[in-house]
N, C-alpha and C positions, 0 to 999 in steps of 0.2 A: 607764781611761773607761769608764762603761754608759751605753748609751742608754735614757732614761726609758720604762718603759711608761706609756702616756698616758692609760688612762681615766680617774684621777684629775684630772692634771694640765692636759691637752689635750682633752677632751672624748671622747665616744664613738665618733669616727670610725676606722675599724680598718681594715686590710688583710685579707687572706683568714684569715691566722693571728690569733686573736684577743689574741696579747699582741704584736703588732708594729703599726706604723703607717707609712704610705708618706711618705718623703721625696722633694720634686718638684722639679725642675730646669726652668725654662722657657728656650727659646731658639728662635731661628729654625730654619726647616725646614733651610736649605742647612747650617747647623752642625751638626744633628743627622744629617742623612742623608750628610754628606760629610766629617764628622769624627768626631763621638762614636759613633755607632752603629758605622761600620765599624773602628774602632780600639777599641771598648769601653773607653775611657778618659775620664776627666772631667779638664778642665784646671782646674789651681789658679794663681791670678794673685797678685801681690804686691799690698800693701796700696794702693800708687799708681794700681790699675787700680778701685779700689772708687768707686762712685757717688758715696756721701757724702763731701762736699767736707771734712767734719771729721776723716775717715779715710785718705783720699788725701793729706793735707797732713802736714807733720812734726809730728806729734803729740807726739812725744816731747820738744820745746819746752816743754811744759806742765810737765814733770817740774820737782819742786823738792823742797828738802831741808826736812824738819819745822823752823820756827822759823829758816831761814835758816842752820843749823849745818852746815857742811860737815866730813866727817871727814878726817883727815889722810891725803894721798896721793891724795886724789879731790876735785876742784874740780866745780861746778855742772856746767860746760860738757861735762867729760870725762863725767860720768855721764848727761848729754843724749844725748851722740855714742854711748855704749856702747848705751844703750836703742834708739836709732834703728839702730845697725849691725844688732842683733839683729832689730828689726823689719823691716829692709830684707832680711831672710832668710826672714820668714815667708810662706806662702803660705796662701791662703784659698780654700774651696769653701762657697758659700754655697745652702743649699737652702730649702725650704719645708715648715712642717709644717701639721697640721690647725689650725685656729683653735680658740678658747674660743668658748664661749659658744653652742652652735650644737647642743645636745643636743636640742631638741625635733625630731621626726620629719618635722615640715611644712618644717623650713629646714635639717635636716642636712647637704643635699648643697651648701649654699653655703659650708659649712664647710671642705669638703675641700680638702686641700691642692693638688688639682688644678683646683678651681674658684673661682680668685679671680681676678676680673675685673681689678684693676688690675695684676696681675702679669702676665697676658696682654697687657695694654696695653703695658705698660712694657717687658718683657723678651723676650717672644715675638713681634714683629715685630706689633703690634697687631692681635693674635688671629689672624695668619696662620702661625704657627710652630707649635710642639708642645712639650708637657710630658712630660718622661721622669720616671715616677715608679718609685721606688727601695724596696725593702723597708728600712725603719728599723733591723730587727735585722741584717739582712746587711750593709748600710753601717758600723754601729758594730762590727762584728766582723770579716768579711772586707774590706770596704776598707779600714777601719782598719788593719787588718794590713799590708796593702798600702803603707798611707801612711807608717806607722812605718820602712818602710825609706830613708826619705830624712830621716829624723830623728826628732828628738821632736815627740810629735804629742798633740793634745785635740780632743776633739769634745764640743759641748754647744748648748744655746740660747742663743741671744742674750739678754742682758738689756736692758731698756729703761729708761731714768730720763731725767726732763726735762732734766738738764745733761749727762748721760753722763760721757764720761772727764775734762770739765772739772772735775767736783766729785767726782771718785772718789777714794776713799783711794789708789788705784794711783799717784796722782801725786806723792805725798808720800812721801818717803824718810825714814826715821827714824834718823839717823846715831848716835843714843844707844843704837840696839842692836848697835853694835859692838863685840864682845866678844873677837873672836881677831884684831885689828889687822890684817885683811885687808879692805879696801875692796871688792875684787872680788868676796870672798863675801857680803857685805853686798849687793851689787847684784843678786847671784845669787839669794838667798835672796829679797828684794823681788820679782823678776820671779816667781819660783816660786809666791811665796804669793798673788799677784794676778794671775796669767796670766788669768783668764777677763775681768777687767776690762781688761787690756790689749789682749787679742785680740778679745773678743767683747761689748763694751759699746757701746751705740749710744742716739741721742736716741730720746725718746718719739715724735718725728714718724714714725718709720719701723716703729713697732709692729705694724701692720696686715701686714707682712710673714712675720710669725710665723717668723723665719729659725732654722734649725739650722744651726751651722758647723763644718767640718774646719778644723784649722788644722795647719801643721807648719813646725819649725824646718829649713830644708832648706840647711844652711851650704855644700855642695858645689854648689849649683846657682847657674848665672850669675846674678849679681845683677839683680833684676826681671824675669827671665825666667821665664815660666810651667813648671810642671812638669805630667806627664800621669800619671794613677794609676788602673791599671785598676780596673774596678767588678765585674769577675767575673759572678757570674750574679745579682747583685743587681736588676737592672731585671724589673719587674713588669707595667710598661703603657707604650704608647707614645698618648698623649693627643694627638689633634688640634685645632687652633684651631678656633673658629666661622668664620673666613674662610680655611681653609686652601685652598689652589690644588688643586683636583680632579685637575690634570693631574700633581701630585705623588701621587696614591693609589699607582700602581704600584710608586714607589720605597720606600711605606712597605710595602706588603703584601711586597715583594720582601725587605726586610730582615726582616720578622717570620718570614717562610718562612725564612731562610737560618738563624737561629738562634731559635726560639719561646722566648717568655718563659716563665718558669716558673708553674705552674698556682697 
């Protein structure tokens, strides 16, 4: 997987490196200073922890065979359960990219990944938390290599459509393509071919989040339990919320002093 260089795709807002972009994680201050920064890891949760009701339910129940034709040796119920089992072993990390449409110098700041008012409100304790800004290139390389230790992994921007997975080709398995007599191979090929829609497709109502997602199939992790992945030296900035408690400033300064972020 490769991280997209974003001058054309996502606007002209860059990190210090002109080929890079920041990926941001909004979180309460306590989570940042007591867990993320001391351990230098990011927690990846299962789909059932997602805020989107369509994602945290049994989405695999929407899977169907094209024209209702089941292959020999694989019923629809079995196919749904297999997709559900795989989905149950997936872990997800959701970060925020720079937004499109903010190329004008007068409004560029409002499109930055760390300057999204709704994200501060919803995920960072109503502006009292922090936003951790990571190098996109570092995350797509160093962090991604750490992630692959847990299993097969992918990283890509989330795609938003009016119908999401409910109208995606990913929910339709074509038994007519079964050529080797192995239904399991058919299902594996289907999941591999449609992995982005299976793991990184959301309804358009969420598109203001400009989400960049890391996903991993972690079969050895306890079912639905989170995993913690080191982010090494990918951190570039700790942004404090507008309502950040001044009493916590010493903790913020101490954390930066212990391990300064790269320039």
